[in-house]
N, C-alpha and C positions, 0 to 999 in steps of 0.2 A: 320321611317323604321330604323331597326337595321342595326350595322356595316356588320355584318354578309350578311345581306339581299343587301348590298350595293356593295359587292365584291363576287359575283358570283364565279368568276373565283378561287380565292382564297379558296372558300369554297368547291367547286371541288378538289382541289390538298391535301386538308389536311381530307378530309372526315373520320369521323370515322366509317369503314365498319361494325364494330360488330353491330352497330345500324340497318343496312338493311338485318342483314342476316333471321332474322326472317320473315321479308315480302317477300323476295324474293326467300328464299329455304326451311324455316326449317318444316314449318305447314302443314300438308297434308289436314286440311280441310281448308286451305287458298287456295288452288292449284286450278286451273282452273277457274278464275276470271278475273272480266277487273281490268287492270292495275291502279295505282293510278290516273295519269294524263287524264285517259279515265274516271274516275270517276268524276274528275274536269270538264271535257269538256261536259259531260252529265248533270251535274247542273248548268253550264253556259247555255247550251240553253234551260234549264227548266224556270230557274229563271229570277231576274233582269239583265239587260246586265250591269250596272253600279252600284256603291256606295258601301257603306259599308254593306249593305244588301246584296247584291251579293257575298262578301266576305265570310260572315259566310254560306251563302250556300254552297258555293265551299269547305268550311272547313269541314262541317258537313259532305256532300258528303264521306269525307275521314275517320271519326271518326269510322264506324262502324268495318272497319279494325284493330282496335288499338289493338284488342285483340293479334294481329300476333307477337307486338314488345313485348310481355311478355315472351321472348323466355327462352323455357326449362319449365315454368310454371306449373305446372301440372293441371292446372284449365284453360288454356287460350281455351281448346275448348268449355268447358261449357260458358265462357265469348264471343265467337266469336258467338254461338247459340243464345244465348241472343239477341246481336246486331243487327243479321241479320234476325230474327223470332221474336223476342218480342221488336223490332222498337217502336211499339206505346207507350211503357213504357214510353220513352223520350220527344215521340211526346206531349204526354197530359200534360207533365211539362211545356211544351214552347207556352204558349197560343198565346200572342203576341208579336210584338217589334223584336229584332235582336237575340232574343232567338229563336222566331218563323222560321225565316228565316235559323238558322243554323239546327232546326229540321226540315223543308222542305229538306234541303239536305240530313240531315240523314236519311229521309226517302226514299229519290229515291235511295238509293243503295242497298235496301232490296233483301231476297233471295226467297221472298212469293211471289212478285208480282212487284220487282222493278229491276234495271239494271242488278243484277247478275244473275237474272233468267236465260238472252238471254246467257250469258257465259259459265253457269252452267249445265242447265238445257234443255233449248229448244231455238234456233237460230227462226229467226223472218223470215229470207229471205234465207237461205243458209241448208235447209236440217235439219236431224234429230240428237238431243241430242242440247245441248252447244255448241256456238260457236267454243270458244277456245276447249273444250271437243273433238270435231270433228277434231282438226288439229294435236293435238299430236301425234296420231299414225304415221302419215306420215314425221312429221319433226322429231319423236325420232329415225324411221327406216334409214334416210338419215343421220342422226348423226351417229346411231350405231357403223358402222366400225370404225371411228374415236375416238370414246369410248373405243372400244376394244380394238384396238390398244394402246390407250395410258394405258391401265390397266394391260394390259398384262405382266405378270413378277412383278407386282404390287401389285397383289391381289391373293388369292388362287383359287378362282372362279370366272374368269374375264366375263366369259358369260352372269351370272345371274346381275352380280355387274354394267356390262355394261348396261343391260337391263333398271334397274332400273336409272341408272345415266342418261343416253339418256334420258329419259322418264321425269326426274325431268328437266332436262337442256330443252327439247324440251318446257314443259310448262311456264316457265321462260321468255325464250327468245320469245316467242309469244308474251305474255303479255307486256314485254317489246318493241316488233315490232312494236305492236298497239300502245301504247303508246305514241314512239319514230314517226310514222307515220301521228300521232294527232297534233303533236308538228311542224310538218314539213307542213299539208296541212289544217288541218281543225281549228287548233288552234294555229296560228305560237306564240300567246303570253301565251302560256299555263305554261310554265316554271316560267315567270314573276310573272302572275295572283298565281300559286301555293305559291311562296314567298312574296306575299301581302296578301294571304289568311293564312299565317302562321301567319304572323308579325301582323294583324289586327282581329285576330281569337279575341273573346269576352272573358274576363274573366270568364265568367260564364259555359265556355265549361265543365272543370272538376264539377263544380258542379252539370251541369245536368245529367253529366254520373254517377256519385256519384250517386245522387239522384235515379235516374231510376235502377240502376245496383247493388251496394253496399252492400245492405240488402242480395239479392240474393246469391252473391259472398261468403257472410259471412257465410250464412246456406251452402252451397255446400263445401267450403274448410274447416268447421269447425274452423272459426277466427272471431275476433270481427270484430264488425262494422268499427271500426277505421282502424284497419287493411288491410281491405277490402278497403276502402274511400283511404288509400295510395298507393295502387297495382295499382288500378284504374286512380288517378292523377298521378301516375309514367309514366303511358304507356303512357296516353295523353301527357305528357309534350314528351316524344321522338316518338309520331306522328308529334309534332308540329317540333320538329329539321327534323326530316324526311321529311317533306313536304317541307319543305326550301333547305334542300340539295338535296332531287332529283330535284325541282324547276330548282335548279342552273344547274344542270346538261344539262338540257331542254333548256336552255338558250343559249348553247354554239355552235358553229357551227360544231364541230367535236364529236356532243354528241354520235353518233354512236361508235365511236372508244373510249371515255369516259367510256361509259356505259359498254361496252365490256371488258375493265379494272376492272372495279369497280366489273361486276360478276365474273370476274376470281379472284379475290381477295376473295370475298363471296364463289364460290366454293373451294377454297383450305381450307378455313374451314370447310366447311361441310364433304369435304374430310378426314377432320382429325380427323370426330367423327366416332362413332361406324354405320353403318356397316364395313367402308371403313379402319379407323385408317391408312389413309396414309399421309405424310409428303409431302406437294408438294410446289412448286413455284409457285406464281401466273402467272408472266410470259409464265410459260410452258404450261398454260390453257388459255392463250390468242386466240393461233390460233383455237381452240375448240371452245371457245365461239363465236368466231368471225364468224364460221361456222355455228353454233347454230343461231346466228341473221339474218343472210344470210338467211340461209335456213327457216326462219318463217317469214320473210320479202318476200319471195317469196309466201308462204303458203296464207298470209292474203293481199295481196297488192290489190289485185281485188275486196274483195268484203267487207273487214272489216267495209268501210264506209257505206254502205249501211245498215250493221247490226246497224250499232251506230245511222243512221238518221231513223232506225222504233224502236229502244230501246228509245229513247226520244221520241217517239211520243206513244210510249205502256206506258212507265211510267207516262208522262205529262197526259195521260186519267188516269190512275190507280190513280192516286194522287189527279186527282178531283174526282171520282168516291168514292174515301176513305176519301171524303171531307178534306182532308190536305192542306192547303192554307199557302203560303208564308207571309213573312212581307209584310205590304204596305207601309214601308218606302223606298224611291228611294234610 
């Protein structure tokens, strides 16, 4: 275990917030999905309960979202679509051993029949549409007055800007609230497991991603295969660092407050971008983010667990149906 993993409190206090912007706020194609800790929990339930193979399964479950860390990259949407729908490209490259365990976790995430379907498209136990999608309007509506008040006098059209920002904050807070609740109820060790999965991830991870997706990215972006490989390898490295950092947050007793502070820093960076172009101090946003997390918790706390249980059962059946098995190594 590396030094950063041994000192989670220090990691949290010194977090490089720019690393998390893309994951938590920036990319519209990434919105309305399960959070990272939730994917790790689902992979834990689906795969081995102990051992290095399980670390690969959990890390693999986070990898389809690695394009979110290509903040501002013109072809991140292409890569996101590839990892969420063309996931078999990677699975076929990992027939045995720990590589297979990572591919198993990777496949569990997909948006065709995997875990993200219940978040994005159709919940299994809680009504029409994706679970997270269902809750965004209600949380956004509750947040709207505070967001509008915050933006009044700062932007030329606070009404439309507040609508956009309230929806964005609602989505982020819902994902975060489910992750936080999972860390408190279903999987109290998820933060540590995330850090371990990052530290123990096989060195073959970037090679698998490059082999599966670099040639397509090169053709899509009009770049060389080596340039495409460098893009993917860099993003995978950021994914690993992100997993360690976020896991560290979830080990802390005051994780709700810590995450509110982190999200406030991220929100300040988003507001500095088009179309807001605002300079805002993160501490001024903390009450707004805290309200968002509170509203999100109220929205999900009664039924998120049943949705996750149903998701685990559904994804497990689909993995079996598609003959995608994990490593036999315990």
